[in-house]
mmCIF file of the N, C-alpha and C atoms, coordinates in Angstrom:
data_MODEL
# 
_entry.id   MODEL 
# 
loop_
_atom_site.group_PDB 
_atom_site.id 
_atom_site.type_symbol 
_atom_site.label_atom_id 
_atom_site.label_alt_id 
_atom_site.label_comp_id 
_atom_site.label_asym_id 
_atom_site.label_entity_id 
_atom_site.label_seq_id 
_atom_site.pdbx_PDB_ins_code 
_atom_site.Cartn_x 
_atom_site.Cartn_y 
_atom_site.Cartn_z 
_atom_site.occupancy 
_atom_site.B_iso_or_equiv 
_atom_site.pdbx_formal_charge 
_atom_site.auth_seq_id 
_atom_site.auth_comp_id 
_atom_site.auth_asym_id 
_atom_site.auth_atom_id 
_atom_site.pdbx_PDB_model_num 
ATOM 1   N N  . MET A 1 1  ? 102.238 123.979 75.003 1.00 0.00 ? 1  MET A N  1 
ATOM 2   C CA . MET A 1 1  ? 101.223 123.119 74.421 1.00 0.00 ? 1  MET A CA 1 
ATOM 3   C C  . MET A 1 1  ? 101.826 121.819 73.928 1.00 0.00 ? 1  MET A C  1 
ATOM 4   N N  . SER A 1 2  ? 102.245 120.974 74.819 1.00 0.00 ? 2  SER A N  1 
ATOM 5   C CA . SER A 1 2  ? 102.838 119.711 74.423 1.00 0.00 ? 2  SER A CA 1 
ATOM 6   C C  . SER A 1 2  ? 101.783 118.656 74.147 1.00 0.00 ? 2  SER A C  1 
ATOM 7   N N  . GLU A 1 3  ? 100.537 118.970 74.465 1.00 0.00 ? 3  GLU A N  1 
ATOM 8   C CA . GLU A 1 3  ? 99.445  118.024 74.240 1.00 0.00 ? 3  GLU A CA 1 
ATOM 9   C C  . GLU A 1 3  ? 99.076  117.998 72.758 1.00 0.00 ? 3  GLU A C  1 
ATOM 10  N N  . GLU A 1 4  ? 99.058  116.797 72.176 1.00 0.00 ? 4  GLU A N  1 
ATOM 11  C CA . GLU A 1 4  ? 98.718  116.659 70.765 1.00 0.00 ? 4  GLU A CA 1 
ATOM 12  C C  . GLU A 1 4  ? 97.223  116.831 70.561 1.00 0.00 ? 4  GLU A C  1 
ATOM 13  N N  . LYS A 1 5  ? 96.857  117.354 69.397 1.00 0.00 ? 5  LYS A N  1 
ATOM 14  C CA . LYS A 1 5  ? 95.447  117.541 69.070 1.00 0.00 ? 5  LYS A CA 1 
ATOM 15  C C  . LYS A 1 5  ? 94.854  116.187 68.694 1.00 0.00 ? 5  LYS A C  1 
ATOM 16  N N  . LYS A 1 6  ? 93.732  115.835 69.336 1.00 0.00 ? 6  LYS A N  1 
ATOM 17  C CA . LYS A 1 6  ? 93.072  114.555 69.086 1.00 0.00 ? 6  LYS A CA 1 
ATOM 18  C C  . LYS A 1 6  ? 92.377  114.605 67.725 1.00 0.00 ? 6  LYS A C  1 
ATOM 19  N N  . GLU A 1 7  ? 92.594  113.572 66.929 1.00 0.00 ? 7  GLU A N  1 
ATOM 20  C CA . GLU A 1 7  ? 91.923  113.493 65.630 1.00 0.00 ? 7  GLU A CA 1 
ATOM 21  C C  . GLU A 1 7  ? 90.465  113.101 65.844 1.00 0.00 ? 7  GLU A C  1 
ATOM 22  N N  . LEU A 1 8  ? 89.579  113.856 65.230 1.00 0.00 ? 8  LEU A N  1 
ATOM 23  C CA . LEU A 1 8  ? 88.152  113.565 65.332 1.00 0.00 ? 8  LEU A CA 1 
ATOM 24  C C  . LEU A 1 8  ? 87.809  112.352 64.480 1.00 0.00 ? 8  LEU A C  1 
ATOM 25  N N  . THR A 1 9  ? 86.717  111.685 64.843 1.00 0.00 ? 9  THR A N  1 
ATOM 26  C CA . THR A 1 9  ? 86.255  110.567 64.025 1.00 0.00 ? 9  THR A CA 1 
ATOM 27  C C  . THR A 1 9  ? 85.675  111.111 62.727 1.00 0.00 ? 9  THR A C  1 
ATOM 28  N N  . LEU A 1 10 ? 85.471  110.244 61.778 1.00 0.00 ? 10 LEU A N  1 
ATOM 29  C CA . LEU A 1 10 ? 84.891  110.638 60.500 1.00 0.00 ? 10 LEU A CA 1 
ATOM 30  C C  . LEU A 1 10 ? 83.507  111.248 60.716 1.00 0.00 ? 10 LEU A C  1 
ATOM 31  N N  . GLU A 1 11 ? 82.736  110.649 61.587 1.00 0.00 ? 11 GLU A N  1 
ATOM 32  C CA . GLU A 1 11 ? 81.394  111.156 61.871 1.00 0.00 ? 11 GLU A CA 1 
ATOM 33  C C  . GLU A 1 11 ? 81.447  112.545 62.496 1.00 0.00 ? 11 GLU A C  1 
ATOM 34  N N  . GLU A 1 12 ? 82.395  112.746 63.410 1.00 0.00 ? 12 GLU A N  1 
ATOM 35  C CA . GLU A 1 12 ? 82.552  114.059 64.040 1.00 0.00 ? 12 GLU A CA 1 
ATOM 36  C C  . GLU A 1 12 ? 82.970  115.108 63.005 1.00 0.00 ? 12 GLU A C  1 
ATOM 37  N N  . ASN A 1 13 ? 83.854  114.716 62.097 1.00 0.00 ? 13 ASN A N  1 
ATOM 38  C CA . ASN A 1 13 ? 84.278  115.639 61.040 1.00 0.00 ? 13 ASN A CA 1 
ATOM 39  C C  . ASN A 1 13 ? 83.108  115.991 60.118 1.00 0.00 ? 13 ASN A C  1 
ATOM 40  N N  . PHE A 1 14 ? 82.292  115.008 59.769 1.00 0.00 ? 14 PHE A N  1 
ATOM 41  C CA . PHE A 1 14 ? 81.120  115.287 58.927 1.00 0.00 ? 14 PHE A CA 1 
ATOM 42  C C  . PHE A 1 14 ? 80.151  116.227 59.636 1.00 0.00 ? 14 PHE A C  1 
ATOM 43  N N  . ALA A 1 15 ? 79.947  116.008 60.940 1.00 0.00 ? 15 ALA A N  1 
ATOM 44  C CA . ALA A 1 15 ? 79.051  116.877 61.702 1.00 0.00 ? 15 ALA A CA 1 
ATOM 45  C C  . ALA A 1 15 ? 79.590  118.308 61.720 1.00 0.00 ? 15 ALA A C  1 
ATOM 46  N N  . ARG A 1 16 ? 80.891  118.443 61.913 1.00 0.00 ? 16 ARG A N  1 
ATOM 47  C CA . ARG A 1 16 ? 81.498  119.781 61.918 1.00 0.00 ? 16 ARG A CA 1 
ATOM 48  C C  . ARG A 1 16 ? 81.373  120.422 60.541 1.00 0.00 ? 16 ARG A C  1 
ATOM 49  N N  . LEU A 1 17 ? 81.559  119.644 59.476 1.00 0.00 ? 17 LEU A N  1 
ATOM 50  C CA . LEU A 1 17 ? 81.399  120.178 58.126 1.00 0.00 ? 17 LEU A CA 1 
ATOM 51  C C  . LEU A 1 17 ? 79.975  120.691 57.907 1.00 0.00 ? 17 LEU A C  1 
ATOM 52  N N  . GLU A 1 18 ? 78.996  119.965 58.416 1.00 0.00 ? 18 GLU A N  1 
ATOM 53  C CA . GLU A 1 18 ? 77.606  120.410 58.296 1.00 0.00 ? 18 GLU A CA 1 
ATOM 54  C C  . GLU A 1 18 ? 77.395  121.739 59.013 1.00 0.00 ? 18 GLU A C  1 
ATOM 55  N N  . GLU A 1 19 ? 78.016  121.892 60.184 1.00 0.00 ? 19 GLU A N  1 
ATOM 56  C CA . GLU A 1 19 ? 77.923  123.161 60.923 1.00 0.00 ? 19 GLU A CA 1 
ATOM 57  C C  . GLU A 1 19 ? 78.533  124.300 60.092 1.00 0.00 ? 19 GLU A C  1 
ATOM 58  N N  . ILE A 1 20 ? 79.684  124.032 59.502 1.00 0.00 ? 20 ILE A N  1 
ATOM 59  C CA . ILE A 1 20 ? 80.371  125.044 58.708 1.00 0.00 ? 20 ILE A CA 1 
ATOM 60  C C  . ILE A 1 20 ? 79.526  125.423 57.493 1.00 0.00 ? 20 ILE A C  1 
ATOM 61  N N  . ILE A 1 21 ? 78.955  124.439 56.842 1.00 0.00 ? 21 ILE A N  1 
ATOM 62  C CA . ILE A 1 21 ? 78.107  124.715 55.677 1.00 0.00 ? 21 ILE A CA 1 
ATOM 63  C C  . ILE A 1 21 ? 76.930  125.592 56.090 1.00 0.00 ? 21 ILE A C  1 
ATOM 64  N N  . GLY A 1 22 ? 76.342  125.284 57.238 1.00 0.00 ? 22 GLY A N  1 
ATOM 65  C CA . GLY A 1 22 ? 75.240  126.102 57.742 1.00 0.00 ? 22 GLY A CA 1 
ATOM 66  C C  . GLY A 1 22 ? 75.658  127.550 57.946 1.00 0.00 ? 22 GLY A C  1 
ATOM 67  N N  . ARG A 1 23 ? 76.862  127.743 58.496 1.00 0.00 ? 23 ARG A N  1 
ATOM 68  C CA . ARG A 1 23 ? 77.360  129.111 58.691 1.00 0.00 ? 23 ARG A CA 1 
ATOM 69  C C  . ARG A 1 23 ? 77.586  129.802 57.360 1.00 0.00 ? 23 ARG A C  1 
ATOM 70  N N  . LEU A 1 24 ? 78.138  129.073 56.398 1.00 0.00 ? 24 LEU A N  1 
ATOM 71  C CA . LEU A 1 24 ? 78.424  129.671 55.096 1.00 0.00 ? 24 LEU A CA 1 
ATOM 72  C C  . LEU A 1 24 ? 77.153  130.039 54.342 1.00 0.00 ? 24 LEU A C  1 
ATOM 73  N N  . GLU A 1 25 ? 76.071  129.353 54.633 1.00 0.00 ? 25 GLU A N  1 
ATOM 74  C CA . GLU A 1 25 ? 74.793  129.656 53.980 1.00 0.00 ? 25 GLU A CA 1 
ATOM 75  C C  . GLU A 1 25 ? 74.125  130.901 54.554 1.00 0.00 ? 25 GLU A C  1 
ATOM 76  N N  . ASP A 1 26 ? 74.624  131.366 55.700 1.00 0.00 ? 26 ASP A N  1 
ATOM 77  C CA . ASP A 1 26 ? 74.093  132.583 56.321 1.00 0.00 ? 26 ASP A CA 1 
ATOM 78  C C  . ASP A 1 26 ? 74.569  133.792 55.525 1.00 0.00 ? 26 ASP A C  1 
ATOM 79  N N  . GLU A 1 27 ? 73.651  134.470 54.894 1.00 0.00 ? 27 GLU A N  1 
ATOM 80  C CA . GLU A 1 27 ? 73.990  135.605 54.026 1.00 0.00 ? 27 GLU A CA 1 
ATOM 81  C C  . GLU A 1 27 ? 74.576  136.780 54.805 1.00 0.00 ? 27 GLU A C  1 
ATOM 82  N N  . GLU A 1 28 ? 74.379  136.807 56.118 1.00 0.00 ? 28 GLU A N  1 
ATOM 83  C CA . GLU A 1 28 ? 74.874  137.918 56.915 1.00 0.00 ? 28 GLU A CA 1 
ATOM 84  C C  . GLU A 1 28 ? 76.257  137.643 57.518 1.00 0.00 ? 28 GLU A C  1 
ATOM 85  N N  . LEU A 1 29 ? 76.838  136.494 57.207 1.00 0.00 ? 29 LEU A N  1 
ATOM 86  C CA . LEU A 1 29 ? 78.164  136.154 57.714 1.00 0.00 ? 29 LEU A CA 1 
ATOM 87  C C  . LEU A 1 29 ? 79.197  137.077 57.056 1.00 0.00 ? 29 LEU A C  1 
ATOM 88  N N  . PRO A 1 30 ? 79.978  137.790 57.865 1.00 0.00 ? 30 PRO A N  1 
ATOM 89  C CA . PRO A 1 30 ? 81.001  138.673 57.288 1.00 0.00 ? 30 PRO A CA 1 
ATOM 90  C C  . PRO A 1 30 ? 81.993  137.888 56.429 1.00 0.00 ? 30 PRO A C  1 
ATOM 91  N N  . LEU A 1 31 ? 82.517  138.547 55.421 1.00 0.00 ? 31 LEU A N  1 
ATOM 92  C CA . LEU A 1 31 ? 83.406  137.902 54.457 1.00 0.00 ? 31 LEU A CA 1 
ATOM 93  C C  . LEU A 1 31 ? 84.605  137.243 55.130 1.00 0.00 ? 31 LEU A C  1 
ATOM 94  N N  . GLU A 1 32 ? 85.225  137.922 56.086 1.00 0.00 ? 32 GLU A N  1 
ATOM 95  C CA . GLU A 1 32 ? 86.404  137.361 56.747 1.00 0.00 ? 32 GLU A CA 1 
ATOM 96  C C  . GLU A 1 32 ? 86.056  136.069 57.497 1.00 0.00 ? 32 GLU A C  1 
ATOM 97  N N  . GLU A 1 33 ? 84.920  136.061 58.192 1.00 0.00 ? 33 GLU A N  1 
ATOM 98  C CA . GLU A 1 33 ? 84.488  134.857 58.904 1.00 0.00 ? 33 GLU A CA 1 
ATOM 99  C C  . GLU A 1 33 ? 84.123  133.750 57.917 1.00 0.00 ? 33 GLU A C  1 
ATOM 100 N N  . ALA A 1 34 ? 83.528  134.127 56.797 1.00 0.00 ? 34 ALA A N  1 
ATOM 101 C CA . ALA A 1 34 ? 83.185  133.142 55.774 1.00 0.00 ? 34 ALA A CA 1 
ATOM 102 C C  . ALA A 1 34 ? 84.451  132.494 55.223 1.00 0.00 ? 34 ALA A C  1 
ATOM 103 N N  . PHE A 1 35 ? 85.481  133.290 55.002 1.00 0.00 ? 35 PHE A N  1 
ATOM 104 C CA . PHE A 1 35 ? 86.737  132.747 54.488 1.00 0.00 ? 35 PHE A CA 1 
ATOM 105 C C  . PHE A 1 35 ? 87.373  131.812 55.507 1.00 0.00 ? 35 PHE A C  1 
ATOM 106 N N  . GLN A 1 36 ? 87.328  132.182 56.792 1.00 0.00 ? 36 GLN A N  1 
ATOM 107 C CA . GLN A 1 36 ? 87.881  131.316 57.836 1.00 0.00 ? 36 GLN A CA 1 
ATOM 108 C C  . GLN A 1 36 ? 87.105  129.998 57.915 1.00 0.00 ? 36 GLN A C  1 
ATOM 109 N N  . ALA A 1 37 ? 85.782  130.085 57.811 1.00 0.00 ? 37 ALA A N  1 
ATOM 110 C CA . ALA A 1 37 ? 84.953  128.874 57.841 1.00 0.00 ? 37 ALA A CA 1 
ATOM 111 C C  . ALA A 1 37 ? 85.249  128.003 56.629 1.00 0.00 ? 37 ALA A C  1 
ATOM 112 N N  . TYR A 1 38 ? 85.391  128.636 55.470 1.00 0.00 ? 38 TYR A N  1 
ATOM 113 C CA . TYR A 1 38 ? 85.708  127.895 54.244 1.00 0.00 ? 38 TYR A CA 1 
ATOM 114 C C  . TYR A 1 38 ? 87.047  127.169 54.393 1.00 0.00 ? 38 TYR A C  1 
ATOM 115 N N  . THR A 1 39 ? 88.036  127.882 54.919 1.00 0.00 ? 39 THR A N  1 
ATOM 116 C CA . THR A 1 39 ? 89.371  127.290 55.102 1.00 0.00 ? 39 THR A CA 1 
ATOM 117 C C  . THR A 1 39 ? 89.308  126.104 56.053 1.00 0.00 ? 39 THR A C  1 
ATOM 118 N N  . GLU A 1 40 ? 88.597  126.264 57.164 1.00 0.00 ? 40 GLU A N  1 
ATOM 119 C CA . GLU A 1 40 ? 88.441  125.158 58.119 1.00 0.00 ? 40 GLU A CA 1 
ATOM 120 C C  . GLU A 1 40 ? 87.738  123.981 57.456 1.00 0.00 ? 40 GLU A C  1 
ATOM 121 N N  . GLY A 1 41 ? 86.705  124.275 56.682 1.00 0.00 ? 41 GLY A N  1 
ATOM 122 C CA . GLY A 1 41 ? 85.973  123.222 55.986 1.00 0.00 ? 41 GLY A CA 1 
ATOM 123 C C  . GLY A 1 41 ? 86.846  122.453 55.016 1.00 0.00 ? 41 GLY A C  1 
ATOM 124 N N  . MET A 1 42 ? 87.685  123.164 54.284 1.00 0.00 ? 42 MET A N  1 
ATOM 125 C CA . MET A 1 42 ? 88.567  122.490 53.325 1.00 0.00 ? 42 MET A CA 1 
ATOM 126 C C  . MET A 1 42 ? 89.584  121.602 54.040 1.00 0.00 ? 42 MET A C  1 
ATOM 127 N N  . LEU A 1 43 ? 90.091  122.068 55.179 1.00 0.00 ? 43 LEU A N  1 
ATOM 128 C CA . LEU A 1 43 ? 91.016  121.238 55.968 1.00 0.00 ? 43 LEU A CA 1 
ATOM 129 C C  . LEU A 1 43 ? 90.314  119.983 56.482 1.00 0.00 ? 43 LEU A C  1 
ATOM 130 N N  . LEU A 1 44 ? 89.096  120.163 56.980 1.00 0.00 ? 44 LEU A N  1 
ATOM 131 C CA . LEU A 1 44 ? 88.319  119.017 57.460 1.00 0.00 ? 44 LEU A CA 1 
ATOM 132 C C  . LEU A 1 44 ? 88.028  118.034 56.332 1.00 0.00 ? 44 LEU A C  1 
ATOM 133 N N  . LEU A 1 45 ? 87.719  118.566 55.168 1.00 0.00 ? 45 LEU A N  1 
ATOM 134 C CA . LEU A 1 45 ? 87.448  117.711 54.015 1.00 0.00 ? 45 LEU A CA 1 
ATOM 135 C C  . LEU A 1 45 ? 88.676  116.867 53.665 1.00 0.00 ? 45 LEU A C  1 
ATOM 136 N N  . GLY A 1 46 ? 89.844  117.474 53.745 1.00 0.00 ? 46 GLY A N  1 
ATOM 137 C CA . GLY A 1 46 ? 91.082  116.732 53.512 1.00 0.00 ? 46 GLY A CA 1 
ATOM 138 C C  . GLY A 1 46 ? 91.274  115.625 54.530 1.00 0.00 ? 46 GLY A C  1 
ATOM 139 N N  . GLN A 1 47 ? 90.972  115.915 55.803 1.00 0.00 ? 47 GLN A N  1 
ATOM 140 C CA . GLN A 1 47 ? 91.075  114.896 56.851 1.00 0.00 ? 47 GLN A CA 1 
ATOM 141 C C  . GLN A 1 47 ? 90.087  113.764 56.595 1.00 0.00 ? 47 GLN A C  1 
ATOM 142 N N  . CYS A 1 48 ? 88.870  114.125 56.174 1.00 0.00 ? 48 CYS A N  1 
ATOM 143 C CA . CYS A 1 48 ? 87.863  113.100 55.869 1.00 0.00 ? 48 CYS A CA 1 
ATOM 144 C C  . CYS A 1 48 ? 88.347  112.191 54.748 1.00 0.00 ? 48 CYS A C  1 
ATOM 145 N N  . ASN A 1 49 ? 88.924  112.781 53.714 1.00 0.00 ? 49 ASN A N  1 
ATOM 146 C CA . ASN A 1 49 ? 89.440  111.983 52.595 1.00 0.00 ? 49 ASN A CA 1 
ATOM 147 C C  . ASN A 1 49 ? 90.528  111.028 53.059 1.00 0.00 ? 49 ASN A C  1 
ATOM 148 N N  . GLU A 1 50 ? 91.418  111.507 53.923 1.00 0.00 ? 50 GLU A N  1 
ATOM 149 C CA . GLU A 1 50 ? 92.477  110.642 54.457 1.00 0.00 ? 50 GLU A CA 1 
ATOM 150 C C  . GLU A 1 50 ? 91.885  109.504 55.282 1.00 0.00 ? 50 GLU A C  1 
ATOM 151 N N  . GLN A 1 51 ? 90.891  109.828 56.099 1.00 0.00 ? 51 GLN A N  1 
ATOM 152 C CA . GLN A 1 51 ? 90.258  108.794 56.933 1.00 0.00 ? 51 GLN A CA 1 
ATOM 153 C C  . GLN A 1 51 ? 89.558  107.754 56.063 1.00 0.00 ? 51 GLN A C  1 
ATOM 154 N N  . ILE A 1 52 ? 88.874  108.197 55.034 1.00 0.00 ? 52 ILE A N  1 
ATOM 155 C CA . ILE A 1 52 ? 88.188  107.270 54.125 1.00 0.00 ? 52 ILE A CA 1 
ATOM 156 C C  . ILE A 1 52 ? 89.206  106.396 53.409 1.00 0.00 ? 52 ILE A C  1 
ATOM 157 N N  . ASP A 1 53 ? 90.328  106.972 52.983 1.00 0.00 ? 53 ASP A N  1 
ATOM 158 C CA . ASP A 1 53 ? 91.373  106.192 52.324 1.00 0.00 ? 53 ASP A CA 1 
ATOM 159 C C  . ASP A 1 53 ? 91.913  105.102 53.244 1.00 0.00 ? 53 ASP A C  1 
ATOM 160 N N  . ARG A 1 54 ? 92.120  105.456 54.528 1.00 0.00 ? 54 ARG A N  1 
ATOM 161 C CA . ARG A 1 54 ? 92.623  104.452 55.483 1.00 0.00 ? 54 ARG A CA 1 
ATOM 162 C C  . ARG A 1 54 ? 91.633  103.309 55.651 1.00 0.00 ? 54 ARG A C  1 
ATOM 163 N N  . VAL A 1 55 ? 90.357  103.641 55.747 1.00 0.00 ? 55 VAL A N  1 
ATOM 164 C CA . VAL A 1 55 ? 89.324  102.614 55.919 1.00 0.00 ? 55 VAL A CA 1 
ATOM 165 C C  . VAL A 1 55 ? 89.258  101.737 54.669 1.00 0.00 ? 55 VAL A C  1 
ATOM 166 N N  . GLU A 1 56 ? 89.308  102.371 53.496 1.00 0.00 ? 56 GLU A N  1 
ATOM 167 C CA . GLU A 1 56 ? 89.242  101.625 52.235 1.00 0.00 ? 56 GLU A CA 1 
ATOM 168 C C  . GLU A 1 56 ? 90.346  100.583 52.156 1.00 0.00 ? 56 GLU A C  1 
ATOM 169 N N  . LYS A 1 57 ? 91.527  100.934 52.635 1.00 0.00 ? 57 LYS A N  1 
ATOM 170 C CA . LYS A 1 57 ? 92.661  100.011 52.577 1.00 0.00 ? 57 LYS A CA 1 
ATOM 171 C C  . LYS A 1 57 ? 92.493  98.840  53.528 1.00 0.00 ? 57 LYS A C  1 
ATOM 172 N N  . GLN A 1 58 ? 91.616  98.994  54.505 1.00 0.00 ? 58 GLN A N  1 
ATOM 173 C CA . GLN A 1 58 ? 91.394  97.928  55.477 1.00 0.00 ? 58 GLN A CA 1 
ATOM 174 C C  . GLN A 1 58 ? 90.215  97.036  55.116 1.00 0.00 ? 58 GLN A C  1 
ATOM 175 N N  . VAL A 1 59 ? 89.497  97.426  54.097 1.00 0.00 ? 59 VAL A N  1 
ATOM 176 C CA . VAL A 1 59 ? 88.305  96.672  53.716 1.00 0.00 ? 59 VAL A CA 1 
ATOM 177 C C  . VAL A 1 59 ? 88.710  95.290  53.202 1.00 0.00 ? 59 VAL A C  1 
ATOM 178 N N  . LEU A 1 60 ? 87.955  94.322  53.626 1.00 0.00 ? 60 LEU A N  1 
ATOM 179 C CA . LEU A 1 60 ? 88.183  92.959  53.138 1.00 0.00 ? 60 LEU A CA 1 
ATOM 180 C C  . LEU A 1 60 ? 87.055  92.594  52.187 1.00 0.00 ? 60 LEU A C  1 
ATOM 181 N N  . LYS A 1 61 ? 87.369  91.762  51.246 1.00 0.00 ? 61 LYS A N  1 
ATOM 182 C CA . LYS A 1 61 ? 86.324  91.291  50.339 1.00 0.00 ? 61 LYS A CA 1 
ATOM 183 C C  . LYS A 1 61 ? 86.270  89.770  50.405 1.00 0.00 ? 61 LYS A C  1 
ATOM 184 N N  . LEU A 1 62 ? 85.140  89.259  50.081 1.00 0.00 ? 62 LEU A N  1 
ATOM 185 C CA . LEU A 1 62 ? 84.932  87.825  50.083 1.00 0.00 ? 62 LEU A CA 1 
ATOM 186 C C  . LEU A 1 62 ? 85.271  87.290  48.707 1.00 0.00 ? 62 LEU A C  1 
ATOM 187 N N  . GLY A 1 63 ? 86.241  86.395  48.629 1.00 0.00 ? 63 GLY A N  1 
ATOM 188 C CA . GLY A 1 63 ? 86.670  85.832  47.359 1.00 0.00 ? 63 GLY A CA 1 
ATOM 189 C C  . GLY A 1 63 ? 85.710  84.767  46.859 1.00 0.00 ? 63 GLY A C  1 
ATOM 190 N N  . MET A 1 64 ? 85.936  84.315  45.627 1.00 0.00 ? 64 MET A N  1 
ATOM 191 C CA . MET A 1 64 ? 85.084  83.309  45.007 1.00 0.00 ? 64 MET A CA 1 
ATOM 192 C C  . MET A 1 64 ? 85.069  82.015  45.814 1.00 0.00 ? 64 MET A C  1 
ATOM 193 N N  . ASP A 1 65 ? 86.172  81.726  46.507 1.00 0.00 ? 65 ASP A N  1 
ATOM 194 C CA . ASP A 1 65 ? 86.256  80.490  47.285 1.00 0.00 ? 65 ASP A CA 1 
ATOM 195 C C  . ASP A 1 65 ? 85.714  80.654  48.703 1.00 0.00 ? 65 ASP A C  1 
ATOM 196 N N  . GLY A 1 66 ? 85.146  81.831  49.002 1.00 0.00 ? 66 GLY A N  1 
ATOM 197 C CA . GLY A 1 66 ? 84.568  82.064  50.313 1.00 0.00 ? 66 GLY A CA 1 
ATOM 198 C C  . GLY A 1 66 ? 85.554  82.562  51.350 1.00 0.00 ? 66 GLY A C  1 
ATOM 199 N N  . GLN A 1 67 ? 86.794  82.757  50.949 1.00 0.00 ? 67 GLN A N  1 
ATOM 200 C CA . GLN A 1 67 ? 87.816  83.241  51.869 1.00 0.00 ? 67 GLN A CA 1 
ATOM 201 C C  . GLN A 1 67 ? 87.898  84.766  51.825 1.00 0.00 ? 67 GLN A C  1 
ATOM 202 N N  . LEU A 1 68 ? 88.217  85.364  52.963 1.00 0.00 ? 68 LEU A N  1 
ATOM 203 C CA . LEU A 1 68 ? 88.404  86.808  53.010 1.00 0.00 ? 68 LEU A CA 1 
ATOM 204 C C  . LEU A 1 68 ? 89.764  87.153  52.414 1.00 0.00 ? 68 LEU A C  1 
ATOM 205 N N  . GLU A 1 69 ? 89.775  88.155  51.561 1.00 0.00 ? 69 GLU A N  1 
ATOM 206 C CA . GLU A 1 69 ? 91.006  88.621  50.937 1.00 0.00 ? 69 GLU A CA 1 
ATOM 207 C C  . GLU A 1 69 ? 91.099  90.121  51.158 1.00 0.00 ? 69 GLU A C  1 
ATOM 208 N N  . GLU A 1 70 ? 92.317  90.629  51.175 1.00 0.00 ? 70 GLU A N  1 
ATOM 209 C CA . GLU A 1 70 ? 92.474  92.067  51.314 1.00 0.00 ? 70 GLU A CA 1 
ATOM 210 C C  . GLU A 1 70 ? 91.998  92.749  50.048 1.00 0.00 ? 70 GLU A C  1 
ATOM 211 N N  . PHE A 1 71 ? 91.377  93.905  50.229 1.00 0.00 ? 71 PHE A N  1 
ATOM 212 C CA . PHE A 1 71 ? 90.912  94.710  49.113 1.00 0.00 ? 71 PHE A CA 1 
ATOM 213 C C  . PHE A 1 71 ? 92.124  95.259  48.376 1.00 0.00 ? 71 PHE A C  1 
ATOM 214 N N  . GLU A 1 72 ? 92.141  95.138  47.062 1.00 0.00 ? 72 GLU A N  1 
ATOM 215 C CA . GLU A 1 72 ? 93.245  95.660  46.269 1.00 0.00 ? 72 GLU A CA 1 
ATOM 216 C C  . GLU A 1 72 ? 92.736  96.733  45.324 1.00 0.00 ? 72 GLU A C  1 
ATOM 217 N N  . ASP A 1 73 ? 93.424  97.874  45.329 1.00 0.00 ? 73 ASP A N  1 
ATOM 218 C CA . ASP A 1 73 ? 93.071  98.941  44.398 1.00 0.00 ? 73 ASP A CA 1 
ATOM 219 C C  . ASP A 1 73 ? 93.359  98.479  42.979 1.00 0.00 ? 73 ASP A C  1 
ATOM 220 N N  . GLY A 1 74 ? 92.598  99.014  42.041 1.00 0.00 ? 74 GLY A N  1 
ATOM 221 C CA . GLY A 1 74 ? 92.853  98.731  40.644 1.00 0.00 ? 74 GLY A CA 1 
ATOM 222 C C  . GLY A 1 74 ? 92.103  97.539  40.103 1.00 0.00 ? 74 GLY A C  1 
ATOM 223 N N  . GLU A 1 75 ? 91.444  96.775  40.986 1.00 0.00 ? 75 GLU A N  1 
ATOM 224 C CA . GLU A 1 75 ? 90.670  95.644  40.494 1.00 0.00 ? 75 GLU A CA 1 
ATOM 225 C C  . GLU A 1 75 ? 89.383  96.146  39.876 1.00 0.00 ? 75 GLU A C  1 
ATOM 226 N N  . ASP A 1 76 ? 88.829  95.367  38.977 1.00 0.00 ? 76 ASP A N  1 
ATOM 227 C CA . ASP A 1 76 ? 87.535  95.724  38.398 1.00 0.00 ? 76 ASP A CA 1 
ATOM 228 C C  . ASP A 1 76 ? 86.495  95.716  39.496 1.00 0.00 ? 76 ASP A C  1 
ATOM 229 N N  . ARG A 1 77 ? 85.734  96.783  39.562 1.00 0.00 ? 77 ARG A N  1 
ATOM 230 C CA . ARG A 1 77 ? 84.690  96.874  40.584 1.00 0.00 ? 77 ARG A CA 1 
ATOM 231 C C  . ARG A 1 77 ? 83.350  96.676  39.919 1.00 0.00 ? 77 ARG A C  1 
ATOM 232 N N  . VAL A 1 78 ? 82.517  95.888  40.563 1.00 0.00 ? 78 VAL A N  1 
ATOM 233 C CA . VAL A 1 78 ? 81.184  95.604  40.019 1.00 0.00 ? 78 VAL A CA 1 
ATOM 234 C C  . VAL A 1 78 ? 80.169  96.440  40.739 1.00 0.00 ? 78 VAL A C  1 
# 
């Protein structure tokens, strides 16, 4: 298996999370399968957080002078 696993887009990860949540809401889901679904969901959630962090770092904001500036963490947010 030398082929690397393709990272899903944020939207694809959210869709998969919705599927997992639907499975977890099924009261007849066996405990072992529920735990596996929960584990997969938590991993996906971590990937989503990483993807959101990457996007946040790329966000540009419009400065007072009309110029685009890189978004900086820690600034006062309105």
